[in-house]
Backbone as JSON Lines, residues from 0, in Angstrom:
{"i":0,"aa":"M","n":[118.97,99.79,93.63],"ca":[118.82,98.47,94.1],"c":[118.83,98.36,95.65]}
{"i":1,"aa":"K","n":[119.69,99.58,96.22],"ca":[120.1,99.66,97.87],"c":[119.05,100.4,98.41]}
{"i":2,"aa":"R","n":[118.5,100.65,97.62],"ca":[116.76,101.77,97.97],"c":[115.98,100.05,98.27]}
{"i":3,"aa":"I","n":[115.3,99.38,97.15],"ca":[114.92,98.46,97.18],"c":[114.91,97.33,98.29]}
{"i":4,"aa":"I","n":[116.12,97.57,98.27],"ca":[116.57,96.64,99.98],"c":[116.34,97.46,101.05]}
{"i":5,"aa":"L","n":[116.37,98.56,101.14],"ca":[116.26,99.53,102.86],"c":[114.2,99.08,101.9]}
{"i":6,"aa":"S","n":[114.19,99.57,101.56],"ca":[112.24,99.32,101.39],"c":[111.88,98.18,102.13]}
{"i":7,"aa":"F","n":[112.35,97.18,102.0],"ca":[111.55,95.58,102.57],"c":[112.47,95.8,103.9]}
{"i":8,"aa":"A","n":[113.58,96.27,104.04],"ca":[113.91,96.43,105.7],"c":[113.28,96.99,106.34]}
{"i":9,"aa":"V","n":[113.11,98.07,105.84],"ca":[111.93,99.07,106.66],"c":[109.93,98.16,106.61]}
{"i":10,"aa":"I","n":[109.9,97.79,105.55],"ca":[108.32,96.62,105.36],"c":[108.51,95.48,106.84]}
{"i":11,"aa":"S","n":[110.3,94.84,107.05],"ca":[109.89,94.46,107.8],"c":[110.11,94.97,109.23]}
{"i":12,"aa":"V","n":[110.7,95.71,109.75],"ca":[111.11,96.4,110.61],"c":[109.15,97.08,111.59]}
{"i":13,"aa":"L","n":[108.54,97.89,110.31],"ca":[107.11,97.96,110.67],"c":[106.22,97.26,110.82]}
{"i":14,"aa":"A","n":[106.45,95.79,110.17],"ca":[105.88,94.64,110.48],"c":[105.53,93.86,111.66]}
{"i":15,"aa":"A","n":[106.96,94.25,112.1],"ca":[107.3,93.76,113.49],"c":[106.81,94.66,114.62]}
{"i":16,"aa":"C","n":[105.98,95.65,114.1],"ca":[105.52,96.42,115.35],"c":[103.95,96.19,115.18]}
{"i":17,"aa":"T","n":[103.67,95.04,114.42],"ca":[102.36,94.32,114.78],"c":[102.42,92.87,115.78]}
{"i":18,"aa":"S","n":[102.15,92.52,117.04],"ca":[101.98,91.82,117.43],"c":[101.18,91.43,117.96]}
{"i":19,"aa":"A","n":[100.95,90.43,118.46],"ca":[99.68,89.01,118.76],"c":[100.11,89.49,120.27]}
{"i":20,"aa":"P","n":[98.54,89.5,121.0],"ca":[98.03,89.78,122.21],"c":[99.32,89.36,123.29]}
{"i":21,"aa":"T","n":[99.73,90.1,124.45],"ca":[100.52,88.71,125.32],"c":[100.49,88.56,126.53]}
{"i":22,"aa":"G","n":[99.1,88.74,126.68],"ca":[98.66,88.38,128.19],"c":[97.13,89.36,128.21]}
{"i":23,"aa":"P","n":[96.1,88.94,129.48],"ca":[94.92,89.63,129.42],"c":[95.47,90.86,130.06]}
{"i":24,"aa":"T","n":[94.3,91.79,129.49],"ca":[94.07,92.94,130.67],"c":[92.94,93.09,131.19]}
{"i":25,"aa":"V","n":[92.53,92.0,131.69],"ca":[91.93,91.96,132.82],"c":[92.19,91.58,134.35]}
{"i":26,"aa":"A","n":[91.38,91.61,135.21],"ca":[91.89,91.47,136.66],"c":[91.18,89.53,136.71]}
{"i":27,"aa":"I","n":[91.01,88.69,137.28],"ca":[90.55,87.6,137.52],"c":[90.73,87.0,139.37]}
{"i":28,"aa":"M","n":[90.27,87.0,139.89],"ca":[90.48,86.42,141.03],"c":[90.0,84.58,141.39]}
{"i":29,"aa":"P","n":[91.08,84.24,141.51],"ca":[90.35,83.06,142.41],"c":[89.32,83.31,143.29]}
{"i":30,"aa":"R","n":[88.7,82.28,143.46],"ca":[87.58,81.83,144.11],"c":[87.9,81.69,145.54]}
{"i":31,"aa":"E","n":[87.1,82.25,146.2],"ca":[87.85,81.65,147.88],"c":[87.97,80.59,148.21]}
{"i":32,"aa":"G","n":[89.43,79.89,148.63],"ca":[89.61,78.71,149.08],"c":[90.3,77.91,148.04]}
{"i":33,"aa":"K","n":[89.86,78.8,147.01],"ca":[91.45,77.72,145.78],"c":[92.57,78.42,146.26]}
{"i":34,"aa":"P","n":[93.32,77.18,146.31],"ca":[94.72,76.9,146.24],"c":[95.43,77.95,145.56]}
{"i":35,"aa":"F","n":[96.35,78.71,145.48],"ca":[97.11,79.8,144.66],"c":[97.6,79.06,143.49]}
{"i":36,"aa":"E","n":[97.85,77.61,143.42],"ca":[98.7,77.09,142.78],"c":[98.06,76.51,141.56]}
{"i":37,"aa":"V","n":[96.93,76.2,141.93],"ca":[95.73,75.97,141.44],"c":[95.44,77.01,140.76]}
{"i":38,"aa":"F","n":[95.17,77.85,140.94],"ca":[94.69,79.27,140.11],"c":[95.96,79.72,139.1]}
{"i":39,"aa":"Q","n":[97.09,79.85,139.35],"ca":[97.95,79.44,138.75],"c":[98.16,78.64,137.43]}
{"i":40,"aa":"A","n":[97.79,77.41,137.67],"ca":[97.64,76.39,136.44],"c":[96.51,77.05,135.58]}
{"i":41,"aa":"E","n":[95.32,77.17,136.55],"ca":[94.03,77.53,135.49],"c":[94.61,78.84,134.88]}
{"i":42,"aa":"D","n":[95.14,79.71,134.73],"ca":[96.1,80.74,134.74],"c":[96.39,80.6,133.17]}
{"i":43,"aa":"Q","n":[97.56,79.89,133.17],"ca":[98.0,79.46,131.86],"c":[97.6,79.0,131.09]}
{"i":44,"aa":"Q","n":[96.6,77.73,131.7],"ca":[96.16,77.14,130.38],"c":[94.53,77.93,129.8]}
{"i":45,"aa":"C","n":[94.52,79.32,130.69],"ca":[92.87,80.23,129.94],"c":[94.27,80.81,129.22]}
{"i":46,"aa":"R","n":[95.75,81.13,129.47],"ca":[96.32,82.18,128.09],"c":[96.32,81.22,127.3]}
{"i":47,"aa":"Q","n":[96.68,80.2,127.26],"ca":[96.8,79.43,125.75],"c":[95.55,78.87,125.24]}
{"i":48,"aa":"F","n":[94.3,78.97,126.02],"ca":[92.74,79.16,125.21],"c":[93.06,80.45,124.33]}
{"i":49,"aa":"A","n":[92.74,81.17,125.13],"ca":[92.79,82.8,124.43],"c":[93.7,82.78,123.59]}
{"i":50,"aa":"V","n":[94.81,82.4,123.44],"ca":[96.04,82.56,122.21],"c":[95.51,81.98,120.96]}
{"i":51,"aa":"N","n":[95.42,80.43,121.43],"ca":[94.39,79.78,120.08],"c":[93.07,80.47,119.79]}
{"i":52,"aa":"A","n":[92.29,80.78,120.41],"ca":[91.03,81.95,119.63],"c":[91.5,83.0,119.59]}
{"i":53,"aa":"V","n":[92.29,83.6,119.34],"ca":[92.67,85.04,118.27],"c":[93.98,85.15,117.65]}
{"i":54,"aa":"K","n":[94.51,83.76,117.13],"ca":[95.06,83.43,116.22],"c":[95.26,83.73,114.75]}
{"i":55,"aa":"D","n":[93.83,83.51,114.38],"ca":[93.67,84.17,112.85],"c":[93.57,85.71,113.43]}
{"i":56,"aa":"T","n":[93.16,86.28,114.26],"ca":[92.91,87.93,114.01],"c":[94.67,88.2,114.16]}
{"i":57,"aa":"S","n":[95.02,87.47,114.75],"ca":[97.13,88.68,114.65],"c":[97.35,88.38,113.98]}
{"i":58,"aa":"D","n":[97.37,86.76,113.25],"ca":[98.21,86.94,111.6],"c":[97.56,87.47,110.45]}
{"i":59,"aa":"A","n":[95.96,88.2,110.99],"ca":[95.62,88.81,110.22],"c":[96.16,90.28,110.02]}
{"i":60,"aa":"A","n":[96.41,90.98,111.3],"ca":[96.95,91.93,111.47],"c":[98.23,92.37,111.02]}
{"i":61,"aa":"L","n":[99.27,91.28,111.22],"ca":[100.46,91.47,110.87],"c":[100.35,91.32,109.28]}
{"i":62,"aa":"K","n":[99.62,90.73,108.38],"ca":[99.45,90.79,106.6],"c":[98.74,91.69,106.55]}
{"i":63,"aa":"E","n":[98.3,92.5,107.41],"ca":[97.63,94.27,106.84],"c":[98.8,95.04,106.88]}
{"i":64,"aa":"G","n":[99.3,94.57,107.76],"ca":[100.44,96.03,107.77],"c":[101.36,95.7,106.53]}
{"i":65,"aa":"M","n":[102.06,94.87,106.53],"ca":[102.67,93.63,105.07],"c":[102.92,94.35,103.8]}
{"i":66,"aa":"T","n":[101.14,94.0,104.18],"ca":[100.56,94.09,102.2],"c":[100.33,95.41,101.73]}
{"i":67,"aa":"S","n":[100.09,96.37,102.84],"ca":[100.06,97.99,102.6],"c":[101.41,98.3,102.43]}
{"i":68,"aa":"A","n":[102.68,98.27,103.08],"ca":[102.98,99.19,102.93],"c":[104.11,98.36,101.57]}
{"i":69,"aa":"A","n":[103.76,96.98,100.9],"ca":[104.19,96.47,99.92],"c":[103.91,97.06,98.88]}
{"i":70,"aa":"V","n":[102.01,97.06,98.46],"ca":[101.23,97.86,97.57],"c":[101.7,99.47,97.45]}
{"i":71,"aa":"G","n":[101.84,99.76,98.47],"ca":[102.43,101.36,98.75],"c":[104.08,101.67,98.21]}
{"i":72,"aa":"A","n":[104.79,100.2,98.17],"ca":[105.73,100.9,97.34],"c":[105.69,100.79,96.14]}
{"i":73,"aa":"A","n":[105.22,99.61,95.29],"ca":[104.82,99.35,94.59],"c":[103.9,100.28,93.43]}
{"i":74,"aa":"L","n":[103.3,101.22,93.81],"ca":[102.73,102.02,93.02],"c":[103.42,103.4,93.38]}
{"i":75,"aa":"G","n":[104.08,103.7,94.11],"ca":[105.03,104.94,94.34],"c":[105.97,104.71,93.31]}
{"i":76,"aa":"A","n":[107.02,103.15,93.35],"ca":[107.27,103.37,92.39],"c":[107.22,103.46,90.62]}
{"i":77,"aa":"A","n":[105.92,102.77,90.38],"ca":[105.35,103.3,89.42],"c":[104.85,105.17,88.84]}
{"i":78,"aa":"A","n":[104.38,105.18,90.57],"ca":[104.12,106.38,90.09],"c":[105.99,107.81,89.93]}
{"i":79,"aa":"G","n":[106.71,107.29,90.87],"ca":[107.91,107.97,90.42],"c":[108.42,107.94,88.82]}
{"i":80,"aa":"L","n":[107.79,106.47,88.35],"ca":[108.17,106.69,87.03],"c":[107.88,107.06,85.94]}
{"i":81,"aa":"V","n":[106.17,107.43,85.99],"ca":[105.42,108.25,84.93],"c":[105.91,109.38,85.74]}
{"i":82,"aa":"I","n":[106.01,110.05,87.22],"ca":[106.53,111.42,86.9],"c":[107.47,111.6,85.97]}
{"i":83,"aa":"G","n":[109.04,110.7,86.5],"ca":[109.94,111.21,85.58],"c":[110.31,111.11,84.44]}
{"i":84,"aa":"G","n":[108.86,110.7,83.79],"ca":[108.73,110.54,82.24],"c":[109.39,109.56,81.5]}
{"i":85,"aa":"G","n":[109.16,108.45,82.39],"ca":[110.19,106.99,82.2],"c":[111.37,107.23,82.38]}
{"i":86,"aa":"S","n":[112.14,107.94,83.28],"ca":[113.28,107.6,83.35],"c":[113.09,107.22,85.01]}
{"i":87,"aa":"H","n":[114.72,106.16,85.13],"ca":[114.34,105.14,86.32],"c":[115.19,105.98,87.38]}
{"i":88,"aa":"T","n":[115.39,107.1,87.73],"ca":[116.25,107.78,88.35],"c":[114.83,108.07,89.77]}
{"i":89,"aa":"N","n":[113.51,108.14,89.23],"ca":[112.63,108.56,90.38],"c":[112.04,107.38,90.88]}
{"i":90,"aa":"V","n":[112.52,106.51,90.19],"ca":[111.43,104.36,90.75],"c":[111.97,104.68,91.97]}
{"i":91,"aa":"G","n":[113.23,104.43,92.8],"ca":[113.5,104.7,94.19],"c":[112.73,105.64,94.78]}
{"i":92,"aa":"T","n":[112.7,106.65,94.83],"ca":[112.19,107.85,94.81],"c":[110.59,107.29,95.4]}
{"i":93,"aa":"G","n":[110.16,107.54,94.6],"ca":[108.36,107.16,93.97],"c":[108.12,105.84,95.41]}
{"i":94,"aa":"A","n":[108.8,104.54,95.54],"ca":[108.97,103.21,96.02],"c":[109.27,103.61,97.35]}
{"i":95,"aa":"G","n":[110.06,104.6,97.61],"ca":[110.44,105.24,98.64],"c":[108.97,106.06,100.1]}
{"i":96,"aa":"V","n":[108.87,106.63,98.7],"ca":[107.27,107.68,99.19],"c":[105.6,106.68,99.36]}
{"i":97,"aa":"G","n":[106.06,105.73,98.52],"ca":[104.53,105.06,98.53],"c":[104.79,104.19,100.08]}
{"i":98,"aa":"M","n":[105.87,103.31,99.8],"ca":[106.07,102.82,100.9],"c":[106.15,103.38,102.08]}
{"i":99,"aa":"L","n":[106.17,103.9,102.68],"ca":[106.17,104.91,103.52],"c":[104.44,105.58,103.83]}
{"i":100,"aa":"G","n":[103.7,105.53,102.99],"ca":[102.78,106.03,102.7],"c":[101.86,104.97,103.53]}
{"i":101,"aa":"G","n":[101.97,103.49,102.51],"ca":[101.34,102.65,102.73],"c":[101.5,101.88,103.72]}
{"i":102,"aa":"A","n":[102.87,101.97,104.52],"ca":[103.09,101.17,105.46],"c":[102.37,101.96,106.85]}
{"i":103,"aa":"G","n":[102.53,103.46,106.2],"ca":[101.34,104.37,107.91],"c":[99.82,103.62,107.82]}
{"i":104,"aa":"L","n":[99.49,103.59,106.42],"ca":[97.77,102.9,106.16],"c":[97.76,102.02,106.92]}
{"i":105,"aa":"G","n":[98.86,100.62,106.63],"ca":[99.07,99.42,107.19],"c":[98.7,99.36,108.51]}
{"i":106,"aa":"A","n":[99.32,100.2,109.18],"ca":[99.86,100.67,110.95],"c":[98.46,100.67,111.32]}
{"i":107,"aa":"M","n":[97.64,101.65,110.7],"ca":[96.39,102.39,110.85],"c":[95.29,101.1,110.9]}
{"i":108,"aa":"N","n":[95.03,100.53,109.89],"ca":[94.34,99.19,109.89],"c":[94.9,98.16,110.56]}
{"i":109,"aa":"A","n":[96.39,98.04,111.28],"ca":[96.67,96.49,111.74],"c":[96.68,96.78,113.0]}
{"i":110,"aa":"S","n":[96.38,98.61,113.52],"ca":[96.24,98.68,114.99],"c":[95.11,98.41,115.21]}
{"i":111,"aa":"G","n":[94.08,98.65,114.66],"ca":[92.34,98.21,114.78],"c":[92.28,96.74,114.71]}
{"i":112,"aa":"K","n":[93.1,96.06,113.92],"ca":[93.11,94.75,114.24],"c":[93.82,93.83,115.58]}
{"i":113,"aa":"Q","n":[94.76,94.99,115.93],"ca":[95.12,94.64,117.43],"c":[94.88,94.64,118.41]}
{"i":114,"aa":"N","n":[93.93,95.82,118.28],"ca":[92.75,96.21,119.35],"c":[91.99,94.88,119.31]}
{"i":115,"aa":"Q","n":[91.18,94.38,117.98],"ca":[89.96,93.69,117.84],"c":[90.59,92.26,118.74]}
{"i":116,"aa":"A","n":[92.06,92.05,118.56],"ca":[92.46,90.9,118.84],"c":[92.81,90.84,120.42]}
{"i":117,"aa":"Q","n":[93.1,91.97,120.76],"ca":[92.92,91.96,122.45],"c":[91.88,91.65,123.47]}
{"i":118,"aa":"E","n":[90.83,92.58,122.44],"ca":[89.35,92.0,123.24],"c":[89.05,90.77,122.78]}
{"i":119,"aa":"Q","n":[88.83,90.14,122.03],"ca":[88.79,88.94,121.58],"c":[89.58,87.86,122.96]}
{"i":120,"aa":"Y","n":[90.77,87.84,122.74],"ca":[91.71,87.29,123.56],"c":[91.39,87.2,125.01]}
{"i":121,"aa":"N","n":[90.79,89.05,125.47],"ca":[90.11,89.05,126.86],"c":[89.3,88.4,126.96]}
{"i":122,"aa":"I","n":[87.96,88.14,126.1],"ca":[86.76,87.49,126.2],"c":[87.34,85.99,126.32]}
{"i":123,"aa":"A","n":[87.68,85.65,125.82],"ca":[88.11,84.08,125.84],"c":[88.93,83.7,127.32]}
{"i":124,"aa":"Y","n":[89.45,84.22,127.12],"ca":[90.37,84.21,128.72],"c":[89.51,84.41,129.22]}
{"i":125,"aa":"Q","n":[88.68,85.6,129.72],"ca":[87.41,85.14,130.66],"c":[86.57,84.53,131.09]}
{"i":126,"aa":"Q","n":[85.99,83.62,130.08],"ca":[84.97,82.94,129.63],"c":[85.98,81.68,130.07]}
{"i":127,"aa":"C","n":[87.25,81.14,129.7],"ca":[87.7,80.2,130.73],"c":[88.02,79.94,132.27]}
{"i":128,"aa":"M","n":[88.55,81.24,132.61],"ca":[88.43,81.76,133.93],"c":[87.1,81.18,134.65]}
{"i":129,"aa":"Y","n":[86.12,82.02,133.81],"ca":[84.82,81.29,135.06],"c":[84.67,80.2,134.92]}
{"i":130,"aa":"A","n":[84.82,80.0,134.1],"ca":[84.03,77.76,133.69],"c":[84.94,77.47,134.77]}
{"i":131,"aa":"K","n":[86.25,77.74,135.09],"ca":[86.9,76.88,136.32],"c":[86.86,77.51,137.68]}
{"i":132,"aa":"G","n":[86.15,78.36,137.32],"ca":[85.05,78.39,138.69],"c":[85.85,79.76,139.41]}
{"i":133,"aa":"N","n":[86.74,80.95,138.68],"ca":[87.44,81.78,139.28],"c":[86.11,83.44,139.22]}
{"i":134,"aa":"Q","n":[86.78,84.3,140.16],"ca":[85.81,85.26,139.7],"c":[85.97,86.35,138.97]}
{"i":135,"aa":"V","n":[85.14,86.78,138.06],"ca":[85.57,87.23,137.02],"c":[84.81,88.52,137.18]}
{"i":136,"aa":"P","n":[84.94,89.84,137.04],"ca":[84.49,90.98,137.76],"c":[83.11,91.23,136.42]}
{"i":137,"aa":"S","n":[83.34,90.97,135.33],"ca":[82.34,91.63,134.45],"c":[81.2,90.01,134.45]}
{"i":138,"aa":"Y","n":[80.91,88.93,134.81],"ca":[80.32,88.24,134.98],"c":[79.85,87.97,136.53]}
{"i":139,"aa":"K","n":[78.13,87.71,136.47],"ca":[77.81,87.89,137.54],"c":[76.62,86.43,137.5]}
{"i":140,"aa":"S","n":[77.38,85.83,138.65],"ca":[76.86,84.17,138.42],"c":[75.65,84.38,139.49]}
{"i":141,"aa":"H","n":[74.45,83.32,139.13],"ca":[72.96,83.54,139.82],"c":[72.57,82.58,140.29]}
């Protein structure tokens, strides 16, 4: 029972490593003559816009890590039971090994989704700031 509780604790810790973007990773400059206070207010509005734009992707990354770890633990427990010839002594070890393997796969998949979420966040943030008349390096106005 202690191993099961420990396994779920480790799953929770590994899932906590997956997080939503905390801010843009692109530089935006205010247009010439725009008061800095106005730029700061627009920045906050656009950050909130970007957070809402990637909410589903960030949630998917978290779910991916948790699901893979849980499935790995279940498969590991089943393998431990089969390998042990029906003895319950290997179930905990199998669950632990399966949980670590599943958590590793989940972390790799979640990392990809996190990168995707950051890219989507940056695009939404840039679009918002550009629409407010700020200088966005990758966008050229004609």
